[in-house]
C-alpha positions in Angstrom: 17.0 -11.8 -6.8 15.9 -13.8 -4.3 18.6 -16.7 -2.6 19.3 -19.3 -0.5 22.3 -20.6 0.7 23.7 -23.7 -0.5 26.1 -26.5 1.1 29.2 -25.5 0.1 28.2 -21.3 0.9 27.3 -20.9 -2.8 24.4 -18.9 -3.4 21.9 -20.8 -5.5 18.7 -18.6 -6.9 15.1 -19.2 -5.2 11.7 -18.5 -7.4 9.8 -16.2 -5.5 6.9 -13.5 -6.0 8.2 -9.7 -4.9 5.3 -7.6 -4.2 5.7 -4.2 -6.1 3.4 -2.6 -3.1 5.9 -3.8 -0.3 8.7 -3.4 -2.1 8.3 -0.3 -2.9 7.5 0.7 0.4 10.6 -0.8 1.9 12.0 1.9 -0.5 10.3 4.2 0.5 11.2 3.7 4.4 15.1 2.9 3.4 14.8 6.6 1.4 13.5 8.5 4.3 10.6 9.6 2.2 7.4 12.2 3.5 5.1 10.3 1.6 4.4 6.8 -0.7 1.9 7.1 -3.0 0.7 3.6 -4.4 -0.4 3.7 -8.0 -3.9 1.6 -9.0 -6.3 1.6 -11.2 -9.2 3.0 -9.2 -9.3 6.9 -7.6 -9.9 6.1 -4.6 -9.9 2.5 -2.3 -13.7 1.9 -1.5 -15.3 -1.2 0.4 -17.9 -3.1 -0.4 -16.4 -2.4 -3.6 -18.9 -3.5 -6.8 -21.7 -4.1 -4.7 -24.9 -1.7 -4.0 -23.2 -0.1 -1.0 -19.5 0.7 -2.6 -18.3 3.4 -0.3 -15.0 5.4 -1.6 -12.7 6.2 1.2 -10.7 9.7 2.4 -8.9 9.1 4.8 -8.1 6.1 6.8 -6.0 5.4 9.6 -3.5 2.5 9.7 -5.9 0.9 12.5 -9.2 1.8 10.4 -7.5 0.0 7.4 -6.5 -2.9 9.4 -10.2 -3.0 10.9 -11.3 -3.3 6.9 -8.8 -5.2 5.9 -9.4 -8.0 8.6 -13.2 -7.5 7.6 -12.5 -8.7 3.9 -13.0 -5.6 2.4 -10.0 -5.7 0.1 -9.3 -8.1 -2.4 -6.4 -10.0 -1.8 -4.9 -9.9 -5.2 -5.4 -6.5 -5.6 -6.1 -3.9 -3.1 -4.9 -6.1 -0.3 -1.6 -5.5 0.0 -1.5 -1.9 -1.6 -3.5 -0.8 1.8 -0.8 -3.1 3.6 2.0 -1.6 2.4 0.3 1.8 2.9 -0.4 0.6 6.7 2.7 0.1 7.3 4.4 3.4 5.4 2.4 5.7 7.5 3.6 3.3 10.8 7.0 3.4 10.0 7.8 6.6 11.5 5.8 10.1 13.1 4.4 12.4 10.3 4.3 9.7 7.1 1.3 9.3 5.0 0.9 7.0 2.4 -1.8 7.6 -0.6 -4.0 5.5 -3.2 -5.0 6.4 -6.3 -5.5 6.9 -10.0 -2.0 7.8 -12.1 -4.4 10.8 -13.8 -5.0 11.8 -10.4 -1.7 11.5 -8.6 -1.2 15.5 -8.9 -4.6 16.0 -7.2 -4.3 13.5 -4.8 -0.4 14.8 -4.0 -2.4 17.8 -3.6 -5.0 16.5 -1.2 -7.8 16.6 -3.5 -8.8 13.0 -4.1 -6.7 9.5 -4.0 -7.7 7.7 -0.1 -4.2 9.2 2.1 -3.7 6.4 5.1 -2.2 8.8 7.4 0.3 8.0 10.7 0.3 9.4 13.9 
């Protein structure tokens, strides 16, 4: 629960939003995980989502993902925090991999058959 200090060294509850994707990323880092799987409502991350130019992405580097995010390709309340969290995890230690995919496709994604993988150095 988020808190703020009061004048008498007490803690008072504070209103806040804790994003599940960033919380999962931090937990995965602290557990020294090799891979982070972020589940969502689509099988892969897309650019041009919902348009005639929609293109599904298999693999991204954190740098590519950041460029696409900066270009406004990912919805602020939907895919953007997932991509940002995946990038943070992939960059947090050499060899880490983040996967974004659909729950029903998680096993295939972990096996490298589907989903969008964000690969660190």
